[in-house]
C-alpha positions as CSV (number, residue, x, y, z in Angstrom):
1,M,-8.0,-28.4,-3.4
2,L,-10.9,-29.5,-1.1
3,T,-13.5,-31.4,-3.1
4,D,-16.8,-33.2,-2.3
5,E,-16.8,-31.9,1.3
6,K,-19.7,-30.5,3.3
7,I,-18.6,-27.1,4.7
8,L,-20.2,-24.5,6.9
9,V,-19.0,-20.9,6.6
10,T,-20.3,-18.5,9.2
11,G,-20.4,-14.7,8.7
12,V,-20.8,-15.7,5.0
13,S,-22.2,-12.3,3.9
14,G,-19.0,-10.5,5.0
15,L,-15.9,-9.2,3.2
16,V,-13.6,-12.2,3.8
17,A,-16.0,-15.1,4.3
18,L,-17.9,-14.5,1.1
19,P,-15.0,-15.0,-1.3
20,L,-13.7,-18.0,0.7
21,A,-17.2,-19.6,0.6
22,T,-17.6,-18.8,-3.1
23,Y,-14.2,-20.4,-3.8
24,L,-15.1,-23.5,-1.8
25,A,-18.5,-23.8,-3.5
26,R,-16.9,-24.6,-6.8
27,D,-16.2,-28.2,-5.7
28,N,-18.0,-28.6,-2.4
29,E,-21.4,-28.4,-0.7
30,V,-21.2,-25.1,1.2
31,W,-23.7,-23.8,3.7
32,G,-23.5,-20.1,4.6
33,L,-24.6,-18.8,8.0
34,A,-25.3,-15.1,8.7
35,R,-28.0,-12.9,10.2
36,F,-29.2,-11.5,6.8
37,L,-30.8,-8.6,8.7
38,D,-29.9,-5.5,6.7
39,P,-29.1,-5.8,3.0
40,T,-28.2,-2.1,2.8
41,A,-25.6,-2.0,5.6
42,R,-22.0,-1.6,4.6
43,G,-19.1,-3.2,6.4
44,A,-17.1,-0.8,8.5
45,A,-14.1,0.6,6.6
46,M,-14.4,-2.2,4.1
47,N,-16.3,-0.6,1.2
48,S,-18.3,-3.8,0.7
49,A,-22.0,-4.4,1.1
50,P,-23.0,-7.7,2.7
51,A,-24.2,-10.3,0.3
52,S,-27.9,-11.2,0.0
53,R,-29.4,-14.7,0.2
54,D,-30.1,-14.6,-3.5
55,A,-26.4,-13.7,-4.2
56,L,-25.3,-16.7,-2.1
57,T,-27.7,-19.0,-3.8
58,A,-26.4,-17.9,-7.2
59,A,-22.9,-18.7,-6.0
60,G,-23.9,-22.2,-5.1
61,I,-24.1,-21.6,-1.4
62,T,-27.0,-22.6,0.8
63,P,-27.9,-19.7,3.0
64,V,-29.3,-20.1,6.5
65,A,-30.2,-17.3,8.9
66,V,-28.8,-17.6,12.5
67,D,-28.1,-14.7,15.0
68,L,-25.3,-15.8,17.2
69,A,-26.5,-13.4,19.9
70,A,-29.2,-16.1,20.5
71,P,-28.5,-18.9,18.1
72,D,-31.1,-21.4,16.9
73,F,-29.4,-24.2,14.9
74,S,-32.6,-26.1,14.2
75,A,-32.2,-25.4,10.4
76,V,-28.4,-26.1,10.5
77,P,-27.1,-29.6,9.8
78,D,-24.5,-31.0,12.2
79,D,-22.7,-33.3,9.8
80,F,-20.3,-30.8,8.3
81,S,-16.8,-32.1,7.5
82,Y,-15.2,-28.6,7.9
83,V,-16.2,-25.4,9.6
84,L,-14.9,-21.9,8.8
85,H,-16.1,-19.6,11.5
86,L,-15.8,-15.9,10.5
87,A,-18.9,-14.5,12.0
88,H,-18.3,-11.6,14.3
89,T,-19.8,-8.3,15.4
90,R,-18.1,-4.9,15.5
91,L,-20.2,-3.5,18.4
92,G,-18.7,-0.3,19.7
93,A,-18.0,-0.3,23.4
94,E,-20.7,-2.9,24.1
95,F,-18.2,-5.4,25.6
96,P,-20.7,-7.9,27.1
97,R,-22.7,-8.2,23.9
98,A,-19.5,-8.5,21.8
99,V,-18.2,-11.3,23.9
100,Q,-21.6,-13.0,23.8
101,V,-21.6,-13.0,20.0
102,N,-17.9,-13.3,19.1
103,A,-16.8,-15.7,21.8
104,V,-19.8,-17.6,23.3
105,G,-21.5,-17.7,19.9
106,A,-18.3,-19.3,18.4
107,G,-18.4,-21.9,21.1
108,Q,-22.0,-22.7,20.3
109,V,-21.1,-23.1,16.6
110,L,-18.2,-25.5,17.4
111,Q,-20.3,-27.5,19.8
112,H,-23.0,-27.9,17.2
113,C,-20.4,-29.0,14.6
114,R,-18.0,-30.9,16.9
115,R,-18.0,-34.0,14.7
116,A,-16.2,-32.0,11.9
117,K,-12.8,-33.0,10.6
118,A,-11.4,-29.6,11.4
119,A,-12.5,-26.0,12.1
120,L,-10.9,-22.7,11.2
121,V,-11.8,-20.0,13.7
122,M,-10.8,-16.6,12.5
123,S,-9.2,-14.2,14.9
124,S,-7.5,-10.9,14.2
125,A,-4.1,-9.2,14.5
126,A,-6.0,-6.7,16.6
127,V,-5.4,-9.0,19.6
128,Y,-1.8,-8.0,19.9
129,S,-0.5,-5.5,22.4
130,P,1.5,-2.5,20.9
131,A,5.2,-3.1,20.3
132,A,7.9,-0.5,21.0
133,D,9.1,-0.7,17.4
134,V,6.2,-0.6,14.8
135,F,8.3,-2.7,12.4
136,T,8.9,-5.5,14.9
137,P,7.1,-8.5,13.5
138,L,4.4,-9.7,16.0
139,R,4.7,-13.4,16.9
140,E,2.0,-15.7,17.9
141,D,3.4,-16.0,21.4
142,D,3.6,-12.2,21.9
143,D,1.6,-10.3,24.5
144,L,-2.2,-9.8,23.8
145,G,-5.1,-7.6,24.6
146,K,-3.6,-4.2,25.5
147,A,-4.2,-2.3,22.2
148,V,-7.0,0.1,21.4
149,T,-8.9,-0.2,18.2
150,P,-10.7,3.1,17.5
151,W,-13.0,1.6,14.8
152,A,-14.2,-1.2,17.1
153,P,-13.3,-0.8,20.8
154,S,-14.7,-4.2,21.8
155,S,-12.6,-6.1,19.2
156,P,-9.4,-7.0,21.1
157,L,-11.3,-8.2,24.2
158,S,-13.9,-10.2,22.3
159,K,-11.3,-11.7,19.9
160,V,-9.0,-12.8,22.8
161,S,-12.2,-14.3,24.4
162,L,-13.0,-16.0,21.0
163,E,-9.5,-17.6,21.0
164,A,-9.9,-18.9,24.5
165,V,-13.3,-20.5,23.7
166,A,-12.0,-22.0,20.5
167,R,-9.0,-23.5,22.3
168,F,-11.3,-24.9,24.9
169,C,-13.6,-26.5,22.3
170,A,-10.6,-28.1,20.6
171,E,-9.6,-29.9,23.8
172,A,-13.1,-30.5,25.1
173,F,-14.6,-32.0,21.9
174,G,-11.4,-33.4,20.5
175,L,-12.0,-31.1,17.5
176,R,-9.0,-30.1,15.4
177,V,-8.9,-26.3,15.3
178,V,-6.7,-23.7,13.6
179,I,-7.0,-20.1,14.8
180,P,-5.6,-17.6,12.2
181,R,-4.9,-14.1,13.3
182,L,-5.9,-12.1,10.1
183,N,-3.8,-9.2,9.1
184,T,-4.8,-6.6,6.5
185,V,-6.7,-8.2,3.6
186,Y,-7.3,-6.7,0.2
187,G,-8.4,-7.5,-3.3
188,A,-11.3,-7.0,-5.6
189,I,-13.5,-7.4,-2.5
190,G,-12.1,-4.2,-1.0
191,G,-10.3,-3.9,2.3
192,L,-8.3,-1.1,3.9
193,P,-5.7,-0.6,1.1
194,I,-8.5,-0.5,-1.5
195,M,-10.6,1.8,0.6
196,N,-7.6,4.1,0.8
197,M,-7.1,3.7,-3.0
198,D,-10.6,4.9,-3.6
199,A,-10.1,7.9,-1.3
200,V,-6.9,8.9,-3.2
201,V,-8.6,8.6,-6.6
202,A,-11.5,10.7,-5.3
203,G,-9.2,13.4,-4.0
204,Q,-10.2,12.7,-0.4
205,P,-7.8,12.6,2.6
206,V,-6.7,9.3,4.0
207,V,-6.5,9.0,7.8
208,S,-3.5,7.1,9.2
209,L,-2.9,6.1,12.8
210,A,0.9,6.7,12.4
211,D,3.6,7.7,10.0
212,P,4.8,5.3,8.8
213,Y,1.9,2.9,9.4
214,P,3.2,-0.6,8.4
215,H,1.1,-3.7,7.6
216,S,1.6,-7.2,6.3
217,P,-1.2,-7.2,3.7
218,I,-2.5,-10.5,2.2
219,H,-4.6,-10.8,-1.0
220,I,-7.9,-12.6,-0.7
221,D,-6.9,-14.9,-3.6
222,E,-3.8,-15.9,-1.6
223,M,-6.1,-16.7,1.3
224,C,-8.2,-19.0,-0.9
225,A,-5.0,-20.8,-2.1
226,Q,-3.7,-21.2,1.5
227,L,-7.0,-22.3,3.0
228,E,-6.6,-26.1,2.6
229,A,-3.1,-26.1,4.1
230,L,-4.3,-24.1,7.1
231,L,-7.2,-26.6,7.6
232,D,-4.7,-29.4,7.4
233,A,-2.7,-27.7,10.2
234,A,-5.6,-27.7,12.6
235,S,-4.8,-29.6,15.7
236,T,-5.8,-30.5,19.3
237,P,-4.6,-28.4,21.1
238,A,-5.5,-25.6,18.6
239,T,-2.9,-24.2,16.2
240,V,-2.6,-20.4,16.3
241,V,-1.0,-18.8,13.3
242,N,-0.7,-15.3,11.8
243,W,-2.5,-15.1,8.5
244,A,-0.6,-12.3,6.8
245,G,1.4,-11.6,3.6
246,D,5.1,-12.0,3.3
247,E,5.8,-8.3,2.6
248,V,5.8,-5.3,4.9
249,V,3.9,-2.4,3.2
250,T,3.0,0.9,4.8
251,L,-0.2,2.8,4.3
252,Q,1.9,5.6,2.9
253,D,3.4,3.1,0.4
254,W,0.0,2.0,-1.0
255,C,-1.4,5.5,-1.0
256,G,1.6,6.7,-3.0
257,Q,1.2,3.9,-5.5
258,A,-2.5,4.7,-5.8
259,A,-1.6,8.4,-6.5
260,Q,1.0,7.4,-9.1
261,L,-1.5,5.1,-10.8
262,A,-4.2,7.8,-10.8
263,G,-1.9,10.7,-11.7
264,T,-2.9,12.6,-8.6
265,A,-1.6,13.3,-5.1
266,A,-2.2,11.4,-1.9
267,R,-3.3,13.5,1.2
268,I,-2.6,11.6,4.4
269,E,-3.8,12.9,7.7
270,V,-2.1,11.3,10.8
271,Q,-4.4,11.0,13.7
272,Q,-2.6,9.2,16.5
273,V,-4.7,7.4,19.1
274,P,-3.0,6.6,22.4
275,G,-2.7,2.9,22.9
276,A,-3.6,2.0,19.3
277,L,-1.4,-0.4,17.3
278,A,0.7,2.0,15.3
279,G,2.0,-1.0,13.2
280,N,0.5,-4.2,12.0
281,V,3.6,-6.3,11.0
282,A,3.2,-10.0,11.5
283,D,5.9,-12.7,11.9
284,V,4.9,-15.2,9.2
285,T,7.5,-17.9,10.0
286,R,4.8,-20.3,11.2
287,R,2.4,-19.6,8.3
288,R,5.2,-20.0,5.7
289,A,6.0,-23.4,7.3
290,I,2.3,-24.4,6.8
291,T,1.5,-22.8,3.4
292,G,4.8,-22.0,1.8
293,P,5.6,-18.5,0.5
294,C,2.9,-16.1,-0.9
295,A,2.6,-16.1,-4.7
296,R,1.1,-12.6,-5.2
297,P,3.4,-9.6,-4.7
298,F,1.7,-6.6,-3.3
299,G,2.7,-4.0,-5.8
300,P,1.5,-5.8,-9.0
301,S,-1.6,-7.2,-7.2
302,F,-2.6,-3.7,-6.0
303,A,-2.1,-2.3,-9.5
304,A,-4.3,-5.1,-10.9
305,V,-7.1,-4.1,-8.5
306,Y,-6.7,-0.5,-9.6
307,R,-7.0,-1.4,-13.3
308,Q,-10.1,-3.5,-12.6
309,R,-11.8,-0.7,-10.7
310,Y,-10.8,2.3,-12.7
311,E,-9.6,1.3,-16.2
312,D,-11.6,-1.8,-17.1
313,R,-15.0,-0.6,-15.9
314,G,-14.5,2.9,-14.6
315,P,-14.9,4.3,-11.0
316,S,-17.6,2.7,-8.9
């Protein structure tokens, strides 16, 4: 476990960054960078509201407001030992602005923190091009950039650009960098499987891009446990690795489990989108070599989230 380090987490008010920052703040000095513009906005498809400054302070995180569209780092120290860069924007089809924030902004963060021991720059499995077989595990050296993401059209382009900038910074600054491509995350925080769970419990239809629609989901607690190993794997040139769980689970699988837990039926509506990834299965060979196997099986972990949301405290 990382201890007594000074760590910057960007995008700290978001679904994934907040629990990682909170976990690290137990034993480290953690600074959290975000825009902090709209405390009422909800993350797209994530059923999670962004955290406020007060919530971060209560978690032992020092908040600092920076907009990566035009960053001013005057209030941000430059002596961090580690950087976790998760800040990004889901601008619709505004490709120039998305690249400015997600790629150029990332480079500015890494330039400011170039003396760090290592940086983790979060990418996404959305960068992969569609495979002919949806169950074919996508490898880190597979083709990129040809998929459509209906919920965020600018995401593949800006994330591929982000990876290019991060790789350049690793070599230009001699900064050890690891670039995880995040798959489907879930847990008490929310995420796609939990959003679908809530819809099933509420008797609402769940939209799926395919039938079956397979993923390699990873629990947020698993990510916390694997974080230090991934930072240790950072290198120059940068290390690229799929950050995904060890199991293949379809959207139909977890909706069926949610229906069984709730004693109801799952209604799944398939809405195919030409060019979209109809499967999100990751090859985790490289990640397992770095972190070892996952310790949290999907079925019991999903059921535990259900109990927490609907049996321990009732529906939210």
